[in-house]
VOBA-1610 file (N, C-alpha, C; in pm, whole numbers, padded with zeros to 5 digits, always signed):
BEGIN
Met+00086-00116-00002Met+00000-00002-00003Met+00088+00128+00003Phe+00047+00222-00075Phe+00123+00346-00089Phe+00101+00431+00035Thr+00217+00481+00094Thr+00206+00577+00201Thr+00286+00698+00158Pro+00225+00817+00148Pro+00301+00931+00093Pro+00403+00980+00198Pro+00526+01017+00148Pro+00621+01078+00234Pro+00577+01217+00278Val+00637+01271+00375Val+00606+01407+00418Val+00664+01503+00316Arg+00580+01601+00267Arg+00624+01701+00175Arg+00708+01803+00242Gln+00819+01849+00191Gln+00906+01939+00260Gln+00854+02084+00232Gly+00875+02168+00337Gly+00845+02305+00323Gly+00697+02341+00360Pro+00662+02465+00348Pro+00518+02507+00379Pro+00423+02470+00267Arg+00305+02461+00305Arg+00201+02438+00202Arg+00195+02559+00114Pro+00153+02541-00013Pro+00136+02666-00092Pro+00009+02733-00059Ala+00002+02859-00092Ala-00122+02934-00077Ala-00223+02889-00180Thr-00354+02879-00138Thr-00453+02835-00224Thr-00575+02927-00211Gln-00653+02930-00311Gln-00780+03002-00310Gln-00883+02908-00263Arg-00945+02933-00145Arg-01037+02839-00083Arg-01184+02863-00121Val-01204+02939-00225Val-01333+02958-00285Val-01331+02921-00423Met-01442+02915-00497Met-01438+02868-00630Met-01386+02978-00726Pro-01294+02953-00816Pro-01233+02827-00842Pro-01127+02792-00738His-01124+02669-00690His-01024+02626-00597His-00897+02611-00679Gln-00790+02691-00637Gln-00661+02681-00715Gln-00548+02712-00634Gln-00432+02669-00681Gln-00301+02687-00616Gln-00252+02827-00660Leu-00202+02904-00562Leu-00161+03046-00597Leu-00008+03069-00601Asp+00060+02986-00532Asp+00212+02998-00537Asp+00279+02863-00529Gln+00414+02858-00537Gln+00490+02734-00546Gln+00441+02646-00660Asn+00398+02714-00771Asn+00343+02635-00882Asn+00447+02551-00948Ala+00399+02438-01007Ala+00479+02346-01079Ala+00534+02407-01201Pro+00668+02390-01235Pro+00717+02441-01363Pro+00646+02375-01474Pro+00624+02452-01586Pro+00549+02403-01700Pro+00595+02262-01755Glu+00732+02241-01752Glu+00780+02120-01805Glu+00738+02002-01716Leu+00725+02018-01587Leu+00681+01910-01500Leu+00528+01888-01517Gln+00461+01992-01540Gln+00314+01979-01566Gln+00297+01894-01689Glu+00375+01923-01791Glu+00354+01849-01914Glu+00399+01707-01906Glu+00503+01680-01829Glu+00543+01538-01804Glu+00440+01461-01728Leu+00378+01529-01629Leu+00264+01463-01560Leu+00145+01440-01655Phe+00116+01537-01736Phe+00009+01524-01830Phe+00039+01407-01928Asp+00160+01394-01974Asp+00185+01283-02066Asp+00179+01148-01999Arg+00221+01137-01881Arg+00201+01011-01800Arg+00060+00974-01785Cys-00021+01080-01750Cys-00167+01052-01723Cys-00235+01010-01852Arg-00209+01075-01962Arg-00276+01040-02082Arg-00230+00902-02141Gly-00115+00855-02087Gly-00064+00724-02130Gly-00123+00612-02048Leu-00200+00635-01944Leu-00264+00530-01871Leu-00363+00454-01954Phe-00365+00327-01942Phe-00454+00242-02019Phe-00604+00283-01995Gly-00669+00312-02103Gly-00817+00347-02098Gly-00844+00482-02059Val-00748+00568-02049Val-00775+00709-02015Val-00791+00791-02146Val-00897+00876-02139Val-00926+00965-02248Val-00916+01109-02196Val-00839+01187-02267Val-00827+01329-02220Val-00936+01413-02292Leu-01008+01487-02210Leu-01114+01567-02261Leu-01116+01692-02174Pro-01175+01803-02215Pro-01188+01917-02118Pro-01256+01868-01995Ser-01220+01925-01879Ser-01278+01885-01755Ser-01426+01926-01756Leu-01506+01839-01695Leu-01649+01866-01686Leu-01684+01952-01564Val-01586+01972-01475Val-01612+02041-01349Val-01520+02153-01317Ser-01419+02177-01395Ser-01321+02272-01362Ser-01316+02394-01456Val-01218+02481-01437Val-01205+02602-01516Val-01171+02571-01656Pro-01201+02665-01745Pro-01164+02648-01888Pro-01013+02624-01896Gly-00972+02527-01981Gly-00835+02497-02001Gly-00785+02378-01909Ala-00864+02338-01814Ala-00829+02224-01737Ala-00847+02095-01816Arg-00752+02008-01810Arg-00756+01881-01889Arg-00802+01768-01804Gly-00915+01712-01841Gly-00973+01608-01754Gly-00928+01473-01803Phe-00912+01377-01705Phe-00875+01249-01730Phe-00998+01162-01696His-01053+01102-01811His-01169+01020-01806His-01139+00879-01835Leu-01202+00787-01773Leu-01185+00646-01799Leu-01287+00602-01907Glu-01246+00515-01990Glu-01341+00450-02084Glu-01444+00377-01994Ser-01569+00391-02027Ser-01677+00354-01936Ser-01667+00210-01895Glu-01619+00118-01979Glu-01608-00026-01945Glu-01501-00048-01832Leu-01410+00048-01815Leu-01301+00033-01713Leu-01340+00104-01582Ala-01444+00187-01587Ala-01484+00267-01469Ala-01555+00188-01368Gly-01487+00100-01295Gly-01544+00008-01203Gly-01545+00062-01060Gly-01508+00183-01037Gly-01500+00230-00900Gly-01638+00286-00856Ser-01649+00315-00732Ser-01775+00375-00676Ser-01793+00513-00727Ala-01910+00566-00711Ala-01937+00703-00755Ala-01842+00805-00690Glu-01793+00777-00565Glu-01707+00866-00500Glu-01562+00872-00557Ala-01537+00779-00660Ala-01409+00781-00722Ala-01403+00876-00839Phe-01510+00935-00870Phe-01525+01028-00986Phe-01579+01164-00949Met-01540+01269-01026Met-01593+01400-01013Met-01729+01413-01086Arg-01732+01371-01203Arg-01854+01375-01278Arg-01837+01269-01393Asp-01935+01189-01420Asp-01931+01081-01518Asp-01805+00996-01489Thr-01723+00984-01588Thr-01602+00903-01561Thr-01471+00991-01549Glu-01485+01111-01515Glu-01368+01201-01488Glu-01320+01174-01343Phe-01204+01115-01332Phe-01151+01082-01198Phe-01042+01187-01153Ala-00983+01267-01240Ala-00888+01366-01213Ala-00883+01476-01325His-00830+01589-01290His-00805+01690-01394His-00684+01772-01348Leu-00607+01816-01453Leu-00492+01902-01431Leu-00532+02045-01465His-00509+02133-01372His-00546+02274-01392His-00453+02336-01499Pro-00494+02452-01552Pro-00410+02522-01653Pro-00274+02559-01598Gln-00185+02598-01693Gln-00041+02614-01653Gln-00017+02722-01547Tyr-00105+02820-01536Tyr-00086+02921-01437Tyr-00103+02868-01290Asp-00162+02751-01284Asp-00186+02682-01152Asp-00104+02559-01141Gly-00130+02454-01217Gly-00049+02334-01216Gly-00086+02233-01116Ser-00186+02259-01030Ser-00226+02162-00934Ser-00338+02067-01003Leu-00381+01965-00924Leu-00479+01874-00978Leu-00590+01859-00872His-00704+01821-00927His-00809+01770-00841His-00828+01627-00877Leu-00848+01543-00781Leu-00866+01404-00805Leu-00940+01341-00691Ala-00974+01210-00701Ala-01045+01137-00597Ala-00954+01024-00548Leu-00954+00998-00421Leu-00879+00893-00356Leu-00968+00828-00253Pro-00945+00701-00221Pro-01011+00646-00099Pro-00997+00744+00018Ala-01103+00755+00096Ala-01103+00862+00201Ala-00983+00843+00298Asp-00946+00727+00333Asp-00828+00711+00425Asp-00700+00756+00362Leu-00681+00723+00231Leu-00561+00767+00161Leu-00566+00920+00139Ala-00679+00970+00107Ala-00699+01118+00095Ala-00648+01187+00225Arg-00684+01134+00338Arg-00646+01193+00468Arg-00494+01183+00483Gln-00435+01075+00444Gln-00289+01059+00450Gln-00219+01157+00362Val-00266+01177+00237Val-00207+01269+00148Val-00214+01410+00209Ile-00324+01444+00264Ile-00343+01582+00322Ile-00253+01593+00446Asp-00246+01495+00534Asp-00167+01498+00652Asp-00013+01513+00616Ala+00028+01451+00510Ala+00167+01452+00470Ala+00199+01580+00395Gly+00102+01668+00378Gly+00131+01798+00312Gly+00120+01807+00167Trp+00066+01707+00096Trp+00057+01702-00049Trp-00066+01761-00107Gly-00162+01792-00023Gly-00289+01845-00076Gly-00382+01893+00030Glu-00499+01919-00009Glu-00612+01964+00080Glu-00742+01923+00021His-00843+01908+00111His-00979+01882+00064His-01024+01994-00023His-01112+01959-00116His-01184+02056-00190His-01269+02133-00099Pro-01288+02265-00115Pro-01375+02346-00022Pro-01522+02289-00011Leu-01565+02227-00113Leu-01705+02173-00111Leu-01712+02045-00026Val-01600+01988+00002Val-01598+01876+00093Val-01628+01932+00239Glu-01560+02040+00270Glu-01582+02103+00402Glu-01721+02155+00422Gln-01788+02185+00312Gln-01929+02234+00317Gln-02028+02115+00315Gly-01970+01991+00302Gly-02066+01881+00299Gly-02132+01846+00169Val-02086+01918+00065Val-02142+01902-00070Val-02079+01785-00149Met-01947+01764-00129Met-01873+01662-00188Met-01822+01556-00088Pro-01797+01438-00131Pro-01743+01338-00040Pro-01601+01362-00004Pro-01547+01307+00110Pro-01412+01325+00156Pro-01306+01257+00067Thr-01349+01202-00045Thr-01262+01145-00141Thr-01199+01248-00234Gln-01259+01372-00241Gln-01223+01474-00335Gln-01120+01566-00275Leu-01006+01584-00346Leu-00904+01677-00295Leu-00822+01737-00405Met-00752+01844-00369Met-00657+01907-00452Met-00523+01852-00413Val-00438+01811-00516Val-00300+01773-00495Val-00217+01889-00553Tyr-00124+01944-00477Tyr-00043+02048-00520Tyr+00049+02004-00630Gly+00078+02092-00719Gly+00171+02062-00836Gly+00311+02043-00788Pro+00376+01950-00854Pro+00518+01915-00814Pro+00613+02027-00846Arg+00705+02058-00744Arg+00796+02162-00763Arg+00933+02114-00825Asp+00959+01985-00820Asp+01082+01927-00878Asp+01058+01787-00914Lys+01157+01714-00971Lys+01144+01584-01021Lys+01116+01480-00908Asp+01166+01501-00788Asp+01127+01408-00673Asp+00982+01424-00645Glu+00931+01540-00636Glu+00792+01562-00603Glu+00701+01512-00712Leu+00754+01515-00845Leu+00677+01460-00958Leu+00650+01320-00931Glu+00748+01243-00883Glu+00727+01097-00866Glu+00623+01065-00751Val+00620+01152-00646Val+00520+01136-00542Val+00382+01166-00606Val+00368+01276-00670Val+00238+01318-00729Val+00197+01207-00830Trp+00284+01157-00908Trp+00252+01048-01000Trp+00199+00928-00928Arg+00256+00884-00812Arg+00206+00775-00734Arg+00068+00807-00687Ile+00043+00930-00641Ile-00094+00969-00599Ile-00194+00955-00709Ile-00156+00999-00830Ile-00244+00986-00947Ile-00266+00836-00976Glu-00166+00760-00968Glu-00185+00609-00985Glu-00291+00557-00896Glu-00285+00598-00770Glu-00386+00554-00671Glu-00524+00604-00711Ser-00535+00725-00760Ser-00666+00777-00812Ser-00720+00696-00928Tyr-00632+00662-01016Tyr-00663+00579-01131Tyr-00713+00444-01091Ala-00644+00385-00996Ala-00681+00257-00940Ala-00819+00263-00872Phe-00836+00367-00791Phe-00969+00389-00726Phe-01083+00392-00825Ala-01059+00469-00934Ala-01162+00478-01038Ala-01187+00349-01108Arg-01082+00263-01117Arg-01096+00135-01182Arg-01161+00029-01091Gly-01162+00057-00960Gly-01225-00031-00868Gly-01130-00115-00794Gly-01002-00076-00780Gly-00900-00158-00706Gly-00792-00078-00654Ala-00689-00146-00610Ala-00568-00082-00550Ala-00463-00077-00667Ala-00381+00024-00670Ala-00286+00050-00777Ala-00195-00070-00801Gly-00144-00131-00696Gly-00049-00244-00714Gly-00114-00374-00767Phe-00251-00376-00773Phe-00311-00503-00805Phe-00393-00489-00934Leu-00379-00380-01009Leu-00463-00362-01133Leu-00374-00394-01256Pro-00435-00457-01352Pro-00368-00465-01481Pro-00370-00332-01543Leu-00257-00296-01606Leu-00244-00156-01661Leu-00266-00165-01816Asn-00317-00273-01867Asn-00347-00285-02006Asn-00457-00379-02023
//
């Protein structure tokens, strides 16, 4: 089971109203694009505009026959995650509630404001954009867990093709 390491340094500033976005410590564009390339390379993932985010956010949708996770694993329809535009670089995604809490406690993200208002389930969170290559690997592991959750299993036990 994946346990996120503690993220170094202070949390970035975020906008806690809609749109929920990261305001500083933003991911360099080249790391955002590397993350995007990895996400779109996941088996069964289709990239479409996000159904729930700001214009320019790239949504990661599962082909419907692979979307075996519970409703809490998705933001809308089969969208399990989205990458915000380059000025931001953070992601929203869904994780099992216990893993979401671990990611937050380790400093990698925060609940979506609508979770705190009781409108969304505790599976929905923002993951901060990676500041360097080491952080890219941690954020990638978190995304793999979100993908597995959407598929209905744990990342280490899912066929990736």
